[in-house]
N, C-alpha and C positions, 0 to 999 in steps of 0.2 A: 497345445504347446507343439512347436515345430520340433522334428527329430532329425538328427544327422548321424551318419556313420562314416568313420574314416578308417580305412584299412591301410596298414603299413607293414613293411618287412625290414628286419634288422639282422645283423650278424654279430656273433661272438667270435672274434678272431684272437686266438691266444698263440703267442710264439715266444719260446724261451722264457716262459713264466711271466710274460707281459701281455696286457690286454690293449687292443687298439681302440682308442676312443676319439671322438671329435668334440670340439668345444663350440657351444652356441651361447646365445644370450637369452635369459628368461624374460618374462613379460615386463620386468622392471629394469632390464638392461644389465643385470648381473651375469657374469660368466658362469656357466655350468657345463659339466661334461655329460655327453650323451653317447648312446650307442650309435655307431655309423649305420645309416639306413634312412628310410623315409617312406613317404606316401606313394601308393600305387597310382599310376596313371590309368585312365579308363581303358579297359581292354588288355591291360598288361598282366602277365603272369607274375605272381609274387616272387618266384624264383629269379625272374629277369629283373624285377624291381630291386631286390637286395644287391644284385651284382652291379646294376647301373648306379644305385645310390652310393655304394662303397667306392666305386671309381670316382664319382663326382666329388665326394667328401674327403677322400684320402689319397687318391692317385693310384691306388692298388687295384689290380685285377684280382678278383677273388674267386676261388673255386668253392662252391657250396659242397660241404662234406656231410651234412646231415641236417635233419629238422629237429629242433629242440622242443618246440611247443608253442603255445598261444598264450598271450596275456590280453585280457579284456578288461576295460574299465568303462564306467558309466558315470557321468556327472552332469550337472546343470550348468550351462554357460550363459553368459549375457549375450544375447543376439542383437540383431538390428533393432534400433529404437528401444534398447534395454529389455526387450522381450526375452523371456527365458527360452533356452534351447536345450532339449534333452539330447545330449551327445554321447555316443558310444564310440570308443576307440578299440579297434581290433588289431593287435600287433603280432605278426608271425615272426618267430625267432628261429634263426638258422645258425648252424656252426659253419665257419669257413676257414680257409687257409689262403695265404698270399700265394698267388700263382704268377705274378708279374707286376710290372709297373714300379713306380718309385713314390715314396711318401712325399706328399705335398699338401699344402693347405688349399681349401676351396676358395675360389675367388667369386664374389658376387652371389653367393648362395646362402643357405640357412646356417652354415657353420663357418667358423673363422680360423680354426686350427685343428690339425690332426696330430696325434702323438701316441706313443706307446707308454703304458704305465705298469709298473710291477703290480701283480695281482694283490700282494699284501698291502699296497699303498692305496688301493681303490676305496676302502672304507673312509679314508681321510679326505677324499676329494669332494668338492661341491659337485653333486651329481644328481641326475634324475633317478627316480625309483626303479625305472625299467632296467637299469644296469644291474641292480641287486637281484631282480627277478630273473634276468637272463643268466647271470652267473649261477644262481641256484639251479636253474634248468640244466645248465652246462655241467655242473658238478653232480647233481642227483640223477639226471636222465630218467625221469619217471616215464614208464611205458605209455601212460595216458597223455603225456605232453602237457600236463596240468599240475600245478603245485597245490598241495593241501593248504587250506586257509589256516592262519594262526601260527604257522611254523616260520621261524625267522632264521 
């Protein structure tokens, strides 16, 4: 079985009780909210990745203010010619604050909309699981940068 690894960097940006999110489309074309960020380019430092991705997806220049932790997942995907692929995703989660720029939507990229959402409204959004993980890391701030399994 072929194996792949994707490394990405994302940021939790909270301002005035609101979380900055981007909207993308899932595999079936349905809109879902995602954390701003994305995949590292070869040779790129993840610190630079998160700043580049946030500017691309939201228009904001972001100052990284801390490292929150790591989220790792592993699943089997359907690869070329329907051959299974053992895929691991490694997501580095940072905390950031807006340091400049203006909110705008990404054009021609992986997201279609950028918006602020009240923290208490996030559970009601159609969203990816990574948002919940990132908010737990942001709230709990475990010294290990790792969340204990089974806690919601």
